[in-house]
N, CA, C and O atoms as a Maestro MAE file, in Angstrom:
{
 s_m_m2io_version
 :::
 2.0.0
}

f_m_ct {
 s_m_title
 :::
 protein
 m_atom[204] {
  # First column is atom index #
  i_m_mmod_type
  r_m_x_coord
  r_m_y_coord
  r_m_z_coord
  i_m_residue_number
  s_m_chain_name
  s_m_pdb_residue_name
  s_m_pdb_atom_name
  i_m_atomic_number
  :::
  1 25 -17.049 2.868 -23.228 1 A "MET " " N  " 7
  2 3 -17.048 3.297 -21.847 1 A "MET " " CA " 6
  3 2 -16.477 4.706 -21.767 1 A "MET " " C  " 6
  4 15 -15.460 5.001 -22.396 1 A "MET " " O  " 8
  5 25 -17.125 5.578 -20.997 2 A "SER " " N  " 7
  6 3 -16.676 6.963 -20.914 2 A "SER " " CA " 6
  7 2 -15.590 7.119 -19.851 2 A "SER " " C  " 6
  8 15 -15.499 6.334 -18.908 2 A "SER " " O  " 8
  9 25 -14.778 8.147 -20.030 3 A "GLU " " N  " 7
  10 3 -13.721 8.447 -19.075 3 A "GLU " " CA " 6
  11 2 -14.337 8.989 -17.788 3 A "GLU " " C  " 6
  12 15 -15.285 9.773 -17.843 3 A "GLU " " O  " 8
  13 25 -13.824 8.593 -16.656 4 A "ILE " " N  " 7
  14 3 -14.259 9.093 -15.362 4 A "ILE " " CA " 6
  15 2 -13.379 10.290 -15.010 4 A "ILE " " C  " 6
  16 15 -12.154 10.215 -15.104 4 A "ILE " " O  " 8
  17 25 -14.010 11.398 -14.603 5 A "ASN " " N  " 7
  18 3 -13.253 12.581 -14.201 5 A "ASN " " CA " 6
  19 2 -13.140 12.580 -12.681 5 A "ASN " " C  " 6
  20 15 -14.045 13.036 -11.983 5 A "ASN " " O  " 8
  21 25 -12.026 12.066 -12.176 6 A "TYR " " N  " 7
  22 3 -11.831 11.956 -10.741 6 A "TYR " " CA " 6
  23 2 -11.695 13.328 -10.082 6 A "TYR " " C  " 6
  24 15 -12.035 13.483 -8.909 6 A "TYR " " O  " 8
  25 25 -11.207 14.317 -10.813 7 A "ALA " " N  " 7
  26 3 -10.994 15.651 -10.251 7 A "ALA " " CA " 6
  27 2 -12.295 16.313 -9.825 7 A "ALA " " C  " 6
  28 15 -12.294 17.146 -8.919 7 A "ALA " " O  " 8
  29 25 -13.401 15.955 -10.462 8 A "THR " " N  " 7
  30 3 -14.676 16.576 -10.114 8 A "THR " " CA " 6
  31 2 -15.370 15.871 -8.954 8 A "THR " " C  " 6
  32 15 -16.369 16.373 -8.439 8 A "THR " " O  " 8
  33 25 -14.857 14.720 -8.536 9 A "MET " " N  " 7
  34 3 -15.460 13.977 -7.426 9 A "MET " " CA " 6
  35 2 -14.992 14.546 -6.094 9 A "MET " " C  " 6
  36 15 -13.859 15.011 -5.971 9 A "MET " " O  " 8
  37 25 -15.872 14.505 -5.100 10 A "SER " " N  " 7
  38 3 -15.444 14.839 -3.743 10 A "SER " " CA " 6
  39 2 -14.515 13.723 -3.265 10 A "SER " " C  " 6
  40 15 -14.487 12.637 -3.844 10 A "SER " " O  " 8
  41 25 -13.769 13.999 -2.220 11 A "THR " " N  " 7
  42 3 -12.869 12.981 -1.689 11 A "THR " " CA " 6
  43 2 -13.649 11.745 -1.253 11 A "THR " " C  " 6
  44 15 -13.214 10.619 -1.491 11 A "THR " " O  " 8
  45 25 -14.798 11.953 -0.616 12 A "GLN " " N  " 7
  46 3 -15.624 10.828 -0.166 12 A "GLN " " CA " 6
  47 2 -16.145 10.027 -1.357 12 A "GLN " " C  " 6
  48 15 -16.124 8.797 -1.338 12 A "GLN " " O  " 8
  49 25 -16.613 10.728 -2.399 13 A "ALA " " N  " 7
  50 3 -17.122 10.036 -3.584 13 A "ALA " " CA " 6
  51 2 -16.002 9.267 -4.282 13 A "ALA " " C  " 6
  52 15 -16.219 8.153 -4.760 13 A "ALA " " O  " 8
  53 25 -14.813 9.851 -4.342 14 A "LEU " " N  " 7
  54 3 -13.668 9.179 -4.959 14 A "LEU " " CA " 6
  55 2 -13.292 7.935 -4.157 14 A "LEU " " C  " 6
  56 15 -12.981 6.895 -4.737 14 A "LEU " " O  " 8
  57 25 -13.318 8.035 -2.840 15 A "ARG " " N  " 7
  58 3 -13.032 6.883 -1.982 15 A "ARG " " CA " 6
  59 2 -14.044 5.768 -2.231 15 A "ARG " " C  " 6
  60 15 -13.667 4.607 -2.390 15 A "ARG " " O  " 8
  61 25 -15.314 6.117 -2.264 16 A "GLU " " N  " 7
  62 3 -16.359 5.117 -2.494 16 A "GLU " " CA " 6
  63 2 -16.221 4.485 -3.879 16 A "GLU " " C  " 6
  64 15 -16.398 3.277 -4.035 16 A "GLU " " O  " 8
  65 25 -15.904 5.308 -4.883 17 A "TYR " " N  " 7
  66 3 -15.719 4.785 -6.239 17 A "TYR " " CA " 6
  67 2 -14.558 3.796 -6.262 17 A "TYR " " C  " 6
  68 15 -14.668 2.708 -6.826 17 A "TYR " " O  " 8
  69 25 -13.436 4.190 -5.637 18 A "PHE " " N  " 7
  70 3 -12.273 3.303 -5.617 18 A "PHE " " CA " 6
  71 2 -12.596 1.981 -4.922 18 A "PHE " " C  " 6
  72 15 -12.203 0.916 -5.397 18 A "PHE " " O  " 8
  73 25 -13.313 2.047 -3.796 19 A "LEU " " N  " 7
  74 3 -13.642 0.820 -3.069 19 A "LEU " " CA " 6
  75 2 -14.542 -0.102 -3.882 19 A "LEU " " C  " 6
  76 15 -14.488 -1.322 -3.722 19 A "LEU " " O  " 8
  77 25 -15.365 0.470 -4.751 20 A "GLU " " N  " 7
  78 3 -16.241 -0.341 -5.600 20 A "GLU " " CA " 6
  79 2 -15.544 -0.829 -6.870 20 A "GLU " " C  " 6
  80 15 -16.008 -1.770 -7.512 20 A "GLU " " O  " 8
  81 25 -14.420 -0.182 -7.234 21 A "HIS " " N  " 7
  82 3 -13.691 -0.516 -8.468 21 A "HIS " " CA " 6
  83 2 -12.208 -0.703 -8.141 21 A "HIS " " C  " 6
  84 15 -11.350 -0.018 -8.698 21 A "HIS " " O  " 8
  85 25 -11.923 -1.621 -7.250 22 A "ARG " " N  " 7
  86 3 -10.553 -1.805 -6.755 22 A "ARG " " CA " 6
  87 2 -9.548 -2.202 -7.828 22 A "ARG " " C  " 6
  88 15 -8.344 -2.042 -7.630 22 A "ARG " " O  " 8
  89 25 -10.012 -2.708 -8.940 23 A "ASN " " N  " 7
  90 3 -9.085 -3.132 -9.998 23 A "ASN " " CA " 6
  91 2 -8.689 -1.990 -10.926 23 A "ASN " " C  " 6
  92 15 -7.862 -2.190 -11.816 23 A "ASN " " O  " 8
  93 25 -9.252 -0.805 -10.745 24 A "GLU " " N  " 7
  94 3 -8.920 0.344 -11.600 24 A "GLU " " CA " 6
  95 2 -7.724 1.091 -11.013 24 A "GLU " " C  " 6
  96 15 -7.833 1.764 -9.987 24 A "GLU " " O  " 8
  97 25 -6.588 0.957 -11.684 25 A "GLN " " N  " 7
  98 3 -5.363 1.593 -11.216 25 A "GLN " " CA " 6
  99 2 -5.466 3.117 -11.206 25 A "GLN " " C  " 6
  100 15 -4.920 3.765 -10.313 25 A "GLN " " O  " 8
  101 25 -6.156 3.696 -12.184 26 A "LEU " " N  " 7
  102 3 -6.286 5.152 -12.228 26 A "LEU " " CA " 6
  103 2 -7.094 5.675 -11.047 26 A "LEU " " C  " 6
  104 15 -6.803 6.752 -10.526 26 A "LEU " " O  " 8
  105 25 -8.095 4.930 -10.626 27 A "ALA " " N  " 7
  106 3 -8.890 5.329 -9.462 27 A "ALA " " CA " 6
  107 2 -8.032 5.292 -8.200 27 A "ALA " " C  " 6
  108 15 -8.104 6.198 -7.370 27 A "ALA " " O  " 8
  109 25 -7.229 4.255 -8.055 28 A "LEU " " N  " 7
  110 3 -6.319 4.158 -6.916 28 A "LEU " " CA " 6
  111 2 -5.336 5.317 -6.918 28 A "LEU " " C  " 6
  112 15 -5.130 5.963 -5.890 28 A "LEU " " O  " 8
  113 25 -4.734 5.579 -8.061 29 A "GLN " " N  " 7
  114 3 -3.758 6.659 -8.162 29 A "GLN " " CA " 6
  115 2 -4.392 8.005 -7.825 29 A "GLN " " C  " 6
  116 15 -3.799 8.796 -7.091 29 A "GLN " " O  " 8
  117 25 -5.573 8.276 -8.342 30 A "ALA " " N  " 7
  118 3 -6.268 9.534 -8.071 30 A "ALA " " CA " 6
  119 2 -6.586 9.665 -6.585 30 A "ALA " " C  " 6
  120 15 -6.425 10.740 -6.007 30 A "ALA " " O  " 8
  121 25 -7.036 8.579 -5.966 31 A "TYR " " N  " 7
  122 3 -7.371 8.611 -4.545 31 A "TYR " " CA " 6
  123 2 -6.128 8.855 -3.694 31 A "TYR " " C  " 6
  124 15 -6.166 9.663 -2.766 31 A "TYR " " O  " 8
  125 25 -5.038 8.173 -3.993 32 A "LEU " " N  " 7
  126 3 -3.811 8.355 -3.220 32 A "LEU " " CA " 6
  127 2 -3.244 9.758 -3.389 32 A "LEU " " C  " 6
  128 15 -2.759 10.349 -2.424 32 A "LEU " " O  " 8
  129 25 -3.299 10.295 -4.600 33 A "GLU " " N  " 7
  130 3 -2.839 11.666 -4.820 33 A "GLU " " CA " 6
  131 2 -3.680 12.651 -4.020 33 A "GLU " " C  " 6
  132 15 -3.153 13.584 -3.414 33 A "GLU " " O  " 8
  133 25 -4.981 12.437 -4.023 34 A "ARG " " N  " 7
  134 3 -5.884 13.310 -3.266 34 A "ARG " " CA " 6
  135 2 -5.564 13.242 -1.778 34 A "ARG " " C  " 6
  136 15 -5.516 14.271 -1.103 34 A "ARG " " O  " 8
  137 25 -5.346 12.040 -1.267 35 A "ARG " " N  " 7
  138 3 -5.024 11.878 0.161 35 A "ARG " " CA " 6
  139 2 -3.706 12.552 0.515 35 A "ARG " " C  " 6
  140 15 -3.577 13.138 1.590 35 A "ARG " " O  " 8
  141 25 -2.731 12.475 -0.380 36 A "ASN " " N  " 7
  142 3 -1.432 13.091 -0.103 36 A "ASN " " CA " 6
  143 2 -1.496 14.608 -0.139 36 A "ASN " " C  " 6
  144 15 -0.636 15.268 0.445 36 A "ASN " " O  " 8
  145 25 -2.493 15.181 -0.809 37 A "GLU " " N  " 7
  146 3 -2.650 16.636 -0.864 37 A "GLU " " CA " 6
  147 2 -3.227 17.192 0.432 37 A "GLU " " C  " 6
  148 15 -3.050 18.372 0.732 37 A "GLU " " O  " 8
  149 25 -3.911 16.356 1.196 38 A "GLN " " N  " 7
  150 3 -4.569 16.811 2.416 38 A "GLN " " CA " 6
  151 2 -3.561 16.920 3.555 38 A "GLN " " C  " 6
  152 15 -2.676 16.075 3.691 38 A "GLN " " O  " 8
  153 25 -3.700 17.971 4.376 39 A "PRO " " N  " 7
  154 3 -2.789 18.102 5.523 39 A "PRO " " CA " 6
  155 2 -3.004 16.966 6.515 39 A "PRO " " C  " 6
  156 15 -4.120 16.480 6.699 39 A "PRO " " O  " 8
  157 25 -1.936 16.565 7.132 40 A "ARG " " N  " 7
  158 3 -2.011 15.490 8.122 40 A "ARG " " CA " 6
  159 2 -2.095 16.100 9.514 40 A "ARG " " C  " 6
  160 15 -1.451 17.110 9.797 40 A "ARG " " O  " 8
  161 25 -2.881 15.492 10.369 41 A "LYS " " N  " 7
  162 3 -2.991 15.946 11.748 41 A "LYS " " CA " 6
  163 2 -1.833 15.366 12.548 41 A "LYS " " C  " 6
  164 15 -1.509 14.184 12.435 41 A "LYS " " O  " 8
  165 25 -1.222 16.213 13.349 42 A "ILE " " N  " 7
  166 3 -0.144 15.773 14.224 42 A "ILE " " CA " 6
  167 2 -0.678 15.829 15.649 42 A "ILE " " C  " 6
  168 15 -1.098 16.885 16.121 42 A "ILE " " O  " 8
  169 25 -0.661 14.709 16.317 43 A "ILE " " N  " 7
  170 3 -1.220 14.622 17.660 43 A "ILE " " CA " 6
  171 2 -0.069 14.572 18.655 43 A "ILE " " C  " 6
  172 15 0.409 13.497 19.018 43 A "ILE " " O  " 8
  173 25 0.366 15.738 19.088 44 A "THR " " N  " 7
  174 3 1.440 15.848 20.065 44 A "THR " " CA " 6
  175 2 1.444 17.269 20.615 44 A "THR " " C  " 6
  176 15 0.766 18.148 20.083 44 A "THR " " O  " 8
  177 25 2.198 17.488 21.665 45 A "LYS " " N  " 7
  178 3 2.361 18.810 22.251 45 A "LYS " " CA " 6
  179 2 3.853 19.070 22.421 45 A "LYS " " C  " 6
  180 15 4.661 18.142 22.466 45 A "LYS " " O  " 8
  181 25 4.200 20.350 22.514 46 A "VAL " " N  " 7
  182 3 5.582 20.715 22.781 46 A "VAL " " CA " 6
  183 2 5.969 20.116 24.126 46 A "VAL " " C  " 6
  184 15 5.240 20.260 25.106 46 A "VAL " " O  " 8
  185 25 7.086 19.461 24.172 47 A "GLY " " N  " 7
  186 3 7.558 18.854 25.404 47 A "GLY " " CA " 6
  187 2 7.252 17.371 25.522 47 A "GLY " " C  " 6
  188 15 7.775 16.707 26.417 47 A "GLY " " O  " 8
  189 25 6.421 16.839 24.645 48 A "ASP " " N  " 7
  190 3 6.154 15.401 24.662 48 A "ASP " " CA " 6
  191 2 7.427 14.656 24.286 48 A "ASP " " C  " 6
  192 15 8.152 15.068 23.380 48 A "ASP " " O  " 8
  193 25 7.689 13.578 24.973 49 A "SER " " N  " 7
  194 3 8.864 12.784 24.626 49 A "SER " " CA " 6
  195 2 8.442 11.572 23.818 49 A "SER " " C  " 6
  196 15 7.304 11.112 23.905 49 A "SER " " O  " 8
  197 25 9.368 11.067 23.039 50 A "ALA " " N  " 7
  198 3 9.076 9.939 22.148 50 A "ALA " " CA " 6
  199 2 9.313 8.603 22.844 50 A "ALA " " C  " 6
  200 15 9.357 7.575 22.168 50 A "ALA " " O  " 8
  201 25 9.460 8.579 24.095 51 A "GLY " " N  " 7
  202 3 9.557 7.278 24.718 51 A "GLY " " CA " 6
  203 2 10.506 7.237 25.797 51 A "GLY " " C  " 6
  204 15 10.691 6.190 26.417 51 A "GLY " " O  " 8
  :::
 }
 m_bond[203] {
  # First column is bond index #
  i_m_from
  i_m_to
  i_m_order
  :::
  1 1 2 1
  2 2 3 1
  3 3 4 2
  4 3 5 1
  5 5 6 1
  6 6 7 1
  7 7 8 2
  8 7 9 1
  9 9 10 1
  10 10 11 1
  11 11 12 2
  12 11 13 1
  13 13 14 1
  14 14 15 1
  15 15 16 2
  16 15 17 1
  17 17 18 1
  18 18 19 1
  19 19 20 2
  20 19 21 1
  21 21 22 1
  22 22 23 1
  23 23 24 2
  24 23 25 1
  25 25 26 1
  26 26 27 1
  27 27 28 2
  28 27 29 1
  29 29 30 1
  30 30 31 1
  31 31 32 2
  32 31 33 1
  33 33 34 1
  34 34 35 1
  35 35 36 2
  36 35 37 1
  37 37 38 1
  38 38 39 1
  39 39 40 2
  40 39 41 1
  41 41 42 1
  42 42 43 1
  43 43 44 2
  44 43 45 1
  45 45 46 1
  46 46 47 1
  47 47 48 2
  48 47 49 1
  49 49 50 1
  50 50 51 1
  51 51 52 2
  52 51 53 1
  53 53 54 1
  54 54 55 1
  55 55 56 2
  56 55 57 1
  57 57 58 1
  58 58 59 1
  59 59 60 2
  60 59 61 1
  61 61 62 1
  62 62 63 1
  63 63 64 2
  64 63 65 1
  65 65 66 1
  66 66 67 1
  67 67 68 2
  68 67 69 1
  69 69 70 1
  70 70 71 1
  71 71 72 2
  72 71 73 1
  73 73 74 1
  74 74 75 1
  75 75 76 2
  76 75 77 1
  77 77 78 1
  78 78 79 1
  79 79 80 2
  80 79 81 1
  81 81 82 1
  82 82 83 1
  83 83 84 2
  84 83 85 1
  85 85 86 1
  86 86 87 1
  87 87 88 2
  88 87 89 1
  89 89 90 1
  90 90 91 1
  91 91 92 2
  92 91 93 1
  93 93 94 1
  94 94 95 1
  95 95 96 2
  96 95 97 1
  97 97 98 1
  98 98 99 1
  99 99 100 2
  100 99 101 1
  101 101 102 1
  102 102 103 1
  103 103 104 2
  104 103 105 1
  105 105 106 1
  106 106 107 1
  107 107 108 2
  108 107 109 1
  109 109 110 1
  110 110 111 1
  111 111 112 2
  112 111 113 1
  113 113 114 1
  114 114 115 1
  115 115 116 2
  116 115 117 1
  117 117 118 1
  118 118 119 1
  119 119 120 2
  120 119 121 1
  121 121 122 1
  122 122 123 1
  123 123 124 2
  124 123 125 1
  125 125 126 1
  126 126 127 1
  127 127 128 2
  128 127 129 1
  129 129 130 1
  130 130 131 1
  131 131 132 2
  132 131 133 1
  133 133 134 1
  134 134 135 1
  135 135 136 2
  136 135 137 1
  137 137 138 1
  138 138 139 1
  139 139 140 2
  140 139 141 1
  141 141 142 1
  142 142 143 1
  143 143 144 2
  144 143 145 1
  145 145 146 1
  146 146 147 1
  147 147 148 2
  148 147 149 1
  149 149 150 1
  150 150 151 1
  151 151 152 2
  152 151 153 1
  153 153 154 1
  154 154 155 1
  155 155 156 2
  156 155 157 1
  157 157 158 1
  158 158 159 1
  159 159 160 2
  160 159 161 1
  161 161 162 1
  162 162 163 1
  163 163 164 2
  164 163 165 1
  165 165 166 1
  166 166 167 1
  167 167 168 2
  168 167 169 1
  169 169 170 1
  170 170 171 1
  171 171 172 2
  172 171 173 1
  173 173 174 1
  174 174 175 1
  175 175 176 2
  176 175 177 1
  177 177 178 1
  178 178 179 1
  179 179 180 2
  180 179 181 1
  181 181 182 1
  182 182 183 1
  183 183 184 2
  184 183 185 1
  185 185 186 1
  186 186 187 1
  187 187 188 2
  188 187 189 1
  189 189 190 1
  190 190 191 1
  191 191 192 2
  192 191 193 1
  193 193 194 1
  194 194 195 1
  195 195 196 2
  196 195 197 1
  197 197 198 1
  198 198 199 1
  199 199 200 2
  200 199 201 1
  201 201 202 1
  202 202 203 1
  203 203 204 2
  :::
 }
}
């Protein structure tokens, strides 16, 4: 079996690969690392109160 190069996959392709191969720990790790590299959207405005 050949090694999969997760770095060359798009984020969408990596997500689809992981969902089809849920038992592969390396695929999960690569997907989570990729997700953590992406900026997160913050949905709030200045002056919003937390409750």
